[in-house]
DSSP file (Angstrom, degrees, kcal/mol; ACC not computed):
  #  RESIDUE AA STRUCTURE BP1 BP2  ACC     N-H-->O    O-->H-N    N-H-->O    O-->H-N    TCO  KAPPA ALPHA  PHI   PSI    X-CA   Y-CA   Z-CA
    1    1 A M              0   0    0      0, 0.0     2,-0.1     0, 0.0     0, 0.0   0.000 360.0 360.0 360.0 125.0 -155.6  -93.0  190.7
    2    2 A D     >  -     0   0    0      1,-0.1     4,-2.0     4,-0.0     5,-0.2  -0.423 360.0-112.2 -82.3 161.9 -158.2  -91.6  188.3
    3    3 A D  H  > S+     0   0    0      1,-0.2     4,-2.5     2,-0.2     5,-0.2   0.853 113.0  56.6 -62.9 -37.3 -157.4  -89.9  185.1
    4    4 A Q  H  > S+     0   0    0      2,-0.2     4,-2.0     1,-0.2    -1,-0.2   0.928 109.8  44.8 -63.2 -46.3 -158.5  -86.4  186.2
    5    5 A R  H  > S+     0   0    0      2,-0.2     4,-2.1     1,-0.2    -1,-0.2   0.899 112.0  52.7 -64.5 -40.1 -156.2  -86.4  189.2
    6    6 A F  H  X S+     0   0    0     -4,-2.0     4,-2.1     1,-0.2    -2,-0.2   0.913 109.5  49.1 -62.7 -43.8 -153.3  -87.7  187.1
    7    7 A D  H  X S+     0   0    0     -4,-2.5     4,-2.3     1,-0.2    -1,-0.2   0.881 109.7  51.8 -64.6 -38.1 -153.8  -84.9  184.5
    8    8 A D  H  X S+     0   0    0     -4,-2.0     4,-2.4     2,-0.2    -1,-0.2   0.905 108.1  51.4 -66.3 -39.3 -153.9  -82.2  187.3
    9    9 A I  H  X S+     0   0    0     -4,-2.1     4,-2.4     2,-0.2    -2,-0.2   0.942 113.3  44.1 -60.8 -47.9 -150.6  -83.5  188.8
   10   10 A I  H  X S+     0   0    0     -4,-2.1     4,-2.3     1,-0.2    -2,-0.2   0.890 112.5  52.4 -65.9 -38.0 -148.8  -83.3  185.4
   11   11 A K  H  X S+     0   0    0     -4,-2.3     4,-2.2     2,-0.2    -1,-0.2   0.915 111.1  47.5 -64.5 -41.8 -150.4  -79.9  184.6
   12   12 A N  H  X S+     0   0    0     -4,-2.4     4,-1.7     2,-0.2    -2,-0.2   0.938 112.6  48.5 -64.4 -45.5 -149.1  -78.5  187.9
   13   13 A K  H  X S+     0   0    0     -4,-2.4     4,-0.7     1,-0.2    -2,-0.2   0.907 113.6  46.3 -63.8 -41.0 -145.6  -79.9  187.4
   14   14 A V  H >< S+     0   0    0     -4,-2.3     3,-0.7     1,-0.2    -1,-0.2   0.893 111.4  52.8 -64.6 -41.5 -145.4  -78.6  183.9
   15   15 A G  H 3< S+     0   0    0     -4,-2.2    -1,-0.2     1,-0.2    -2,-0.2   0.772 108.0  50.8 -65.8 -30.2 -146.7  -75.2  185.1
   16   16 A E  H 3< S+     0   0    0     -4,-1.7    -1,-0.2    -5,-0.1    -2,-0.2   0.608  85.4 109.4 -83.9 -13.7 -144.1  -74.9  187.8
   17   17 A Y    <<  -     0   0    0     -4,-0.7     2,-0.4    -3,-0.7    -3,-0.0  -0.455  45.4-174.4 -72.2 134.6 -141.1  -75.7  185.4
   18   18 A V        -     0   0    0     -2,-0.2    -2,-0.0     4,-0.0    -3,-0.0  -0.999  26.2-124.7-127.3 127.1 -138.8  -72.8  184.7
   19   19 A D    >   -     0   0    0     -2,-0.4     3,-1.4     1,-0.1    -2,-0.0  -0.574  12.4-147.6 -71.1 124.3 -136.0  -73.2  182.2
   20   20 A P  T 3  S+     0   0    0      0, 0.0    -1,-0.1     0, 0.0     0, 0.0   0.705  95.5  54.6 -68.9 -16.6 -132.7  -72.4  183.8
   21   21 A T  T 3  S+     0   0    0      2,-0.1     2,-0.2     0, 0.0    -2,-0.1   0.426  79.2 121.9 -93.6   1.3 -131.3  -71.0  180.5
   22   22 A Y    <   -     0   0    0     -3,-1.4     2,-0.5     1,-0.0    -4,-0.0  -0.452  44.2-164.5 -69.7 131.5 -134.1  -68.6  179.9
   23   23 A D    >>  -     0   0    0     -2,-0.2     3,-1.1     1,-0.1     4,-0.7  -0.971  13.7-160.5-121.7 118.5 -133.0  -65.0  179.6
   24   24 A K  H 3> S+     0   0    0     -2,-0.5     4,-0.7     1,-0.3     3,-0.3   0.787  93.1  56.4 -69.2 -27.4 -135.6  -62.3  179.9
   25   25 A G  H 3> S+     0   0    0      1,-0.2     4,-2.0     2,-0.2    -1,-0.3   0.620  91.9  72.8 -78.1 -13.5 -133.3  -59.8  178.2
   26   26 A A  H <> S+     0   0    0     -3,-1.1     4,-2.1     1,-0.2    -1,-0.2   0.913  94.9  49.7 -71.7 -40.4 -133.0  -62.0  175.1
   27   27 A I  H  X S+     0   0    0     -4,-0.7     4,-2.3    -3,-0.3    -1,-0.2   0.880 110.1  51.6 -66.7 -35.4 -136.5  -61.4  173.9
   28   28 A A  H  X S+     0   0    0     -4,-0.7     4,-2.2     1,-0.2    -1,-0.2   0.897 109.7  50.3 -67.8 -39.0 -136.0  -57.6  174.3
   29   29 A G  H  X S+     0   0    0     -4,-2.0     4,-2.1     2,-0.2    -2,-0.2   0.849 109.1  51.4 -63.3 -34.5 -132.8  -57.9  172.2
   30   30 A L  H  X S+     0   0    0     -4,-2.1     4,-2.6     2,-0.2    -2,-0.2   0.923 110.1  48.6 -68.0 -44.9 -134.6  -59.8  169.5
   31   31 A H  H  X S+     0   0    0     -4,-2.3     4,-2.0     2,-0.2    -2,-0.2   0.900 112.2  49.6 -60.5 -40.6 -137.3  -57.1  169.4
   32   32 A Q  H  X S+     0   0    0     -4,-2.2     4,-1.3     2,-0.2    -1,-0.2   0.916 111.6  48.7 -66.1 -42.3 -134.7  -54.4  169.1
   33   33 A H  H  < S+     0   0    0     -4,-2.1     4,-0.5     1,-0.2     3,-0.4   0.923 111.9  48.3 -64.0 -43.8 -132.8  -56.2  166.4
   34   34 A L  H >< S+     0   0    0     -4,-2.6     3,-0.6     1,-0.2    -1,-0.2   0.814 105.8  58.9 -68.7 -29.3 -136.0  -56.7  164.4
   35   35 A A  H 3< S+     0   0    0     -4,-2.0    -1,-0.2     1,-0.2    -2,-0.2   0.824 107.4  46.4 -68.7 -28.6 -137.0  -53.1  164.8
   36   36 A G  T 3< S+     0   0    0     -4,-1.3     2,-0.4    -3,-0.4    -1,-0.2   0.497  90.5 104.4 -88.1  -2.9 -133.7  -52.0  163.1
   37   37 A Y    <   -     0   0    0     -3,-0.6     2,-0.4    -4,-0.5    -3,-0.0  -0.649  57.5-156.0 -83.6 130.4 -134.1  -54.5  160.3
   38   38 A Q        -     0   0    0     -2,-0.4     2,-0.4     0, 0.0    -2,-0.1  -0.892  16.5-124.8-106.8 135.9 -135.2  -53.1  156.9
   39   39 A V        -     0   0    0     -2,-0.4    -2,-0.0     1,-0.0     0, 0.0  -0.633  21.8-147.2 -78.9 129.1 -136.9  -55.2  154.3
   40   40 A V        -     0   0    0     -2,-0.4     5,-0.1     1,-0.0    -1,-0.0  -0.844  21.9-114.9 -97.5 131.4 -135.1  -55.1  151.0
   41   41 A P    >>  -     0   0    0      0, 0.0     3,-1.1     0, 0.0     4,-0.5  -0.292  20.7-121.5 -63.8 149.8 -137.4  -55.4  147.9
   42   42 A W  G >4 S+     0   0    0      1,-0.3     3,-0.6     2,-0.2     4,-0.3   0.802 108.3  56.4 -63.4 -30.8 -136.8  -58.5  145.9
   43   43 A Y  G >4 S+     0   0    0      1,-0.2     3,-0.7     2,-0.2     4,-0.4   0.659  88.8  75.3 -80.3 -14.6 -136.0  -56.6  142.7
   44   44 A S  G X4 S+     0   0    0     -3,-1.1     3,-0.8     1,-0.2     4,-0.4   0.849  91.8  53.5 -69.5 -29.1 -133.2  -54.6  144.2
   45   45 A Q  G << S+     0   0    0     -3,-0.6     4,-0.3    -4,-0.5    -1,-0.2   0.692 112.4  45.5 -77.1 -14.6 -130.8  -57.6  144.1
   46   46 A Y  G <> S+     0   0    0     -3,-0.7     4,-2.4    -4,-0.3    -1,-0.2   0.342  85.3  97.6-101.9   4.8 -131.5  -58.0  140.4
   47   47 A K  H <> S+     0   0    0     -3,-0.8     4,-2.4    -4,-0.4     5,-0.2   0.937  85.3  42.7 -62.7 -49.7 -131.2  -54.3  139.4
   48   48 A S  H  > S+     0   0    0     -4,-0.4     4,-2.2     1,-0.2    -1,-0.2   0.902 115.4  49.0 -68.6 -39.5 -127.6  -54.4  138.2
   49   49 A A  H  > S+     0   0    0     -4,-0.3     4,-2.2     2,-0.2    -1,-0.2   0.891 112.3  49.9 -65.2 -36.8 -128.1  -57.7  136.3
   50   50 A G  H  X S+     0   0    0     -4,-2.4     4,-2.5     2,-0.2    -2,-0.2   0.905 109.8  50.5 -67.4 -39.6 -131.3  -56.3  134.7
   51   51 A L  H  X S+     0   0    0     -4,-2.4     4,-2.4     2,-0.2    -2,-0.2   0.911 111.7  47.7 -61.4 -43.8 -129.5  -53.1  133.7
   52   52 A M  H  X S+     0   0    0     -4,-2.2     4,-2.3     2,-0.2    -2,-0.2   0.886 112.3  49.0 -66.0 -38.7 -126.7  -55.1  132.1
   53   53 A A  H  X S+     0   0    0     -4,-2.2     4,-2.4     2,-0.2    -2,-0.2   0.903 112.2  48.6 -67.0 -42.2 -129.1  -57.4  130.2
   54   54 A A  H  X S+     0   0    0     -4,-2.5     4,-2.5     2,-0.2    -2,-0.2   0.919 111.8  49.1 -64.9 -41.6 -131.1  -54.4  128.9
   55   55 A T  H  X S+     0   0    0     -4,-2.4     4,-2.5     1,-0.2    -2,-0.2   0.916 112.1  47.8 -65.5 -42.8 -127.9  -52.7  127.8
   56   56 A L  H  X S+     0   0    0     -4,-2.3     4,-2.4     2,-0.2    -1,-0.2   0.899 111.7  51.5 -62.5 -40.7 -126.7  -55.8  126.0
   57   57 A A  H  X S+     0   0    0     -4,-2.4     4,-2.6     2,-0.2    -2,-0.2   0.939 112.3  45.1 -63.4 -47.0 -130.1  -56.3  124.4
   58   58 A L  H  X S+     0   0    0     -4,-2.5     4,-2.6     1,-0.2    -2,-0.2   0.907 113.1  50.2 -65.5 -40.6 -130.1  -52.7  123.1
   59   59 A F  H  X S+     0   0    0     -4,-2.5     4,-2.5     2,-0.2    -1,-0.2   0.912 112.1  47.7 -63.6 -41.3 -126.6  -52.9  121.9
   60   60 A T  H  X S+     0   0    0     -4,-2.4     4,-2.5     2,-0.2    -2,-0.2   0.914 112.3  49.1 -66.0 -42.2 -127.3  -56.1  120.0
   61   61 A L  H  X S+     0   0    0     -4,-2.6     4,-2.3     2,-0.2    -2,-0.2   0.915 111.7  49.3 -65.0 -41.9 -130.4  -54.7  118.5
   62   62 A F  H  X S+     0   0    0     -4,-2.6     4,-2.4     2,-0.2    -2,-0.2   0.937 113.3  45.8 -61.6 -46.8 -128.6  -51.6  117.4
   63   63 A N  H  X S+     0   0    0     -4,-2.5     4,-2.6     1,-0.2     5,-0.2   0.892 111.4  52.7 -64.4 -38.4 -125.8  -53.6  115.8
   64   64 A W  H  X S+     0   0    0     -4,-2.5     4,-2.0     1,-0.2    -1,-0.2   0.913 111.5  46.2 -65.4 -40.0 -128.2  -55.9  114.1
   65   65 A L  H  X S+     0   0    0     -4,-2.3     4,-2.1     2,-0.2    -2,-0.2   0.896 112.9  49.7 -67.9 -39.6 -130.1  -53.0  112.6
   66   66 A M  H  X S+     0   0    0     -4,-2.4     4,-2.2     2,-0.2    -2,-0.2   0.900 112.4  47.4 -67.2 -39.2 -126.8  -51.3  111.5
   67   67 A I  H  X S+     0   0    0     -4,-2.6     4,-2.1     2,-0.2    -1,-0.2   0.888 110.4  52.8 -69.1 -37.0 -125.5  -54.6  109.8
   68   68 A G  H  X S+     0   0    0     -4,-2.0     4,-1.7    -5,-0.2    -2,-0.2   0.891 110.6  46.9 -62.0 -40.4 -128.9  -55.0  108.1
   69   69 A N  H  X S+     0   0    0     -4,-2.1     4,-1.9     1,-0.2    -2,-0.2   0.901 111.1  51.4 -70.9 -37.5 -128.7  -51.5  106.7
   70   70 A S  H  X S+     0   0    0     -4,-2.2     4,-2.0     1,-0.2    -2,-0.2   0.875 108.5  52.0 -69.6 -33.4 -125.1  -52.0  105.5
   71   71 A R  H  X S+     0   0    0     -4,-2.1     4,-2.1     2,-0.2    -1,-0.2   0.907 108.3  50.8 -66.4 -39.6 -126.0  -55.2  103.8
   72   72 A E  H  X S+     0   0    0     -4,-1.7     4,-1.7     1,-0.2    -1,-0.2   0.883 111.3  49.1 -63.4 -37.4 -128.8  -53.5  101.9
   73   73 A G  H  X S+     0   0    0     -4,-1.9     4,-2.1     1,-0.2    -1,-0.2   0.856 108.5  51.8 -71.1 -34.2 -126.4  -50.8  100.8
   74   74 A S  H  X S+     0   0    0     -4,-2.0     4,-2.5     2,-0.2    -1,-0.2   0.873 107.8  52.9 -72.2 -34.6 -123.8  -53.3   99.6
   75   75 A D  H  X S+     0   0    0     -4,-2.1     4,-2.1     2,-0.2    -2,-0.2   0.889 110.3  48.4 -62.6 -39.4 -126.5  -55.1   97.5
   76   76 A I  H  X S+     0   0    0     -4,-1.7     4,-2.3     2,-0.2    -2,-0.2   0.905 112.0  48.4 -64.8 -42.4 -127.4  -51.8   96.0
   77   77 A N  H  X S+     0   0    0     -4,-2.1     4,-2.2     2,-0.2    -2,-0.2   0.886 110.9  51.1 -68.0 -38.6 -123.7  -51.0   95.3
   78   78 A Q  H  X S+     0   0    0     -4,-2.5     4,-2.3     2,-0.2    -1,-0.2   0.908 111.0  48.1 -64.5 -41.8 -123.2  -54.5   93.8
   79   79 A A  H  X S+     0   0    0     -4,-2.1     4,-1.3     1,-0.2    -2,-0.2   0.907 112.8  47.0 -67.0 -40.2 -126.1  -54.1   91.5
   80   80 A S  H  < S+     0   0    0     -4,-2.3     4,-0.4     1,-0.2    -1,-0.2   0.859 112.4  51.9 -67.3 -34.1 -125.0  -50.6   90.4
   81   81 A L  H >< S+     0   0    0     -4,-2.2     3,-0.9     1,-0.2    -2,-0.2   0.884 106.2  53.1 -70.8 -36.9 -121.5  -52.0   89.8
   82   82 A N  H 3< S+     0   0    0     -4,-2.3    -1,-0.2     1,-0.3    -2,-0.2   0.791 108.6  50.5 -67.8 -25.7 -122.8  -54.9   87.7
   83   83 A N  T 3< S+     0   0    0     -4,-1.3    -1,-0.3    -5,-0.2    -2,-0.2   0.550  88.4 104.1 -85.3  -5.6 -124.6  -52.4   85.4
   84   84 A N    X   -     0   0    0     -3,-0.9     3,-1.4    -4,-0.4    -3,-0.0  -0.625  66.7-147.7 -80.5 125.9 -121.5  -50.3   85.1
   85   85 A P  T 3  S+     0   0    0      0, 0.0     3,-0.4     0, 0.0     4,-0.2   0.756  97.1  57.8 -67.1 -22.9 -119.8  -50.8   81.6
   86   86 A D  T 3> S+     0   0    0      1,-0.2     4,-2.4     2,-0.1     5,-0.2   0.154  71.5 115.0 -91.4  20.9 -116.4  -50.3   83.1
   87   87 A Y  H <> S+     0   0    0     -3,-1.4     4,-2.0     1,-0.2    -1,-0.2   0.907  75.5  47.0 -59.2 -47.0 -116.8  -53.2   85.6
   88   88 A E  H  > S+     0   0    0     -3,-0.4     4,-2.2     1,-0.2    -1,-0.2   0.884 111.7  50.9 -64.7 -38.6 -114.1  -55.4   84.1
   89   89 A R  H  > S+     0   0    0     -4,-0.2     4,-2.3     1,-0.2    -1,-0.2   0.890 109.8  51.0 -65.7 -38.3 -111.6  -52.5   84.0
   90   90 A L  H  X S+     0   0    0     -4,-2.4     4,-2.2     2,-0.2    -2,-0.2   0.886 110.4  48.3 -65.5 -40.1 -112.3  -51.7   87.6
   91   91 A I  H  X S+     0   0    0     -4,-2.0     4,-2.3     2,-0.2    -2,-0.2   0.897 111.0  50.6 -68.4 -39.8 -111.7  -55.2   88.7
   92   92 A A  H  X S+     0   0    0     -4,-2.2     4,-2.4     2,-0.2    -2,-0.2   0.911 110.3  50.3 -62.2 -42.2 -108.5  -55.3   86.7
   93   93 A D  H  X S+     0   0    0     -4,-2.3     4,-2.2     1,-0.2    -2,-0.2   0.911 110.7  49.6 -59.9 -43.1 -107.3  -52.1   88.4
   94   94 A L  H  X S+     0   0    0     -4,-2.2     4,-2.2     2,-0.2    -2,-0.2   0.902 109.8  49.5 -64.9 -41.9 -108.1  -53.5   91.8
   95   95 A K  H  X S+     0   0    0     -4,-2.3     4,-2.4     1,-0.2    -1,-0.2   0.914 110.5  51.7 -62.8 -42.1 -106.2  -56.7   91.1
   96   96 A G  H  X S+     0   0    0     -4,-2.4     4,-2.3     1,-0.2    -2,-0.2   0.902 109.5  49.6 -61.7 -40.7 -103.2  -54.6   89.9
   97   97 A E  H  X S+     0   0    0     -4,-2.2     4,-2.4     2,-0.2    -1,-0.2   0.894 109.6  51.8 -65.4 -38.9 -103.4  -52.6   93.2
   98   98 A I  H  X S+     0   0    0     -4,-2.2     4,-2.1     2,-0.2    -2,-0.2   0.927 109.9  48.3 -63.2 -45.7 -103.4  -55.8   95.2
   99   99 A D  H  X S+     0   0    0     -4,-2.4     4,-2.0     2,-0.2    -2,-0.2   0.909 111.1  51.5 -61.8 -43.9 -100.4  -57.1   93.4
  100  100 A R  H  X S+     0   0    0     -4,-2.3     4,-1.8     1,-0.2    -2,-0.2   0.899 109.9  48.6 -58.7 -44.7  -98.5  -53.8   94.0
  101  101 A L  H  X S+     0   0    0     -4,-2.4     4,-2.4     1,-0.2    -1,-0.2   0.870 108.6  54.5 -66.9 -36.3  -99.3  -53.9   97.7
  102  102 A K  H  X S+     0   0    0     -4,-2.1     4,-2.2     1,-0.2    -2,-0.2   0.917 108.6  48.2 -61.8 -42.3  -98.1  -57.5   98.0
  103  103 A T  H  X S+     0   0    0     -4,-2.0     4,-2.1     2,-0.2    -1,-0.2   0.869 110.5  50.6 -68.1 -35.0  -94.8  -56.5   96.4
  104  104 A I  H  X S+     0   0    0     -4,-1.8     4,-2.5     2,-0.2    -1,-0.2   0.900 110.3  51.8 -65.3 -39.6  -94.4  -53.6   98.8
  105  105 A Q  H  X S+     0   0    0     -4,-2.4     4,-1.9     1,-0.2    -2,-0.2   0.915 109.0  49.4 -65.0 -41.3  -95.2  -55.9  101.7
  106  106 A L  H  < S+     0   0    0     -4,-2.2     4,-0.2     1,-0.2    -1,-0.2   0.916 111.7  49.0 -61.4 -43.5  -92.5  -58.4  100.5
  107  107 A I  H >< S+     0   0    0     -4,-2.1     3,-0.9     1,-0.2    -2,-0.2   0.903 112.2  48.2 -66.0 -41.9  -89.9  -55.6  100.2
  108  108 A L  H 3< S+     0   0    0     -4,-2.5    -1,-0.2     1,-0.2    -2,-0.2   0.839 114.2  44.4 -67.9 -34.1  -90.7  -54.2  103.6
  109  109 A Y  T 3<        0   0    0     -4,-1.9    -1,-0.2     1,-0.2    -2,-0.2   0.192 360.0 360.0 -98.1  15.9  -90.6  -57.5  105.5
  110  110 A M    <         0   0    0     -3,-0.9    -1,-0.2    -4,-0.2    -2,-0.1   0.477 360.0 360.0 -89.9 360.0  -87.4  -58.9  103.9
């Protein structure tokens, strides 16, 4: 048997083969399913996480700026307080107020 005849026999046998599990309606169902499928953009699944990250970043930046401004203000207040001639009297008054509040606290919680 020559090679050409052998190849023709195999080609004919393969061409006649029909898969018994083949369903002609299955491919139509697949096309119908794919026609109803909508492609979701890649960024839509990260939208909520991105919004939360941006909100957190803006909130952090705002707080950082506010804390920076309050520190500058406290440095100015400290410098003006040190130049105040009544500085020692003010400190003594504050210590007296602290002692008074401590005694009130002891009386209330006894």
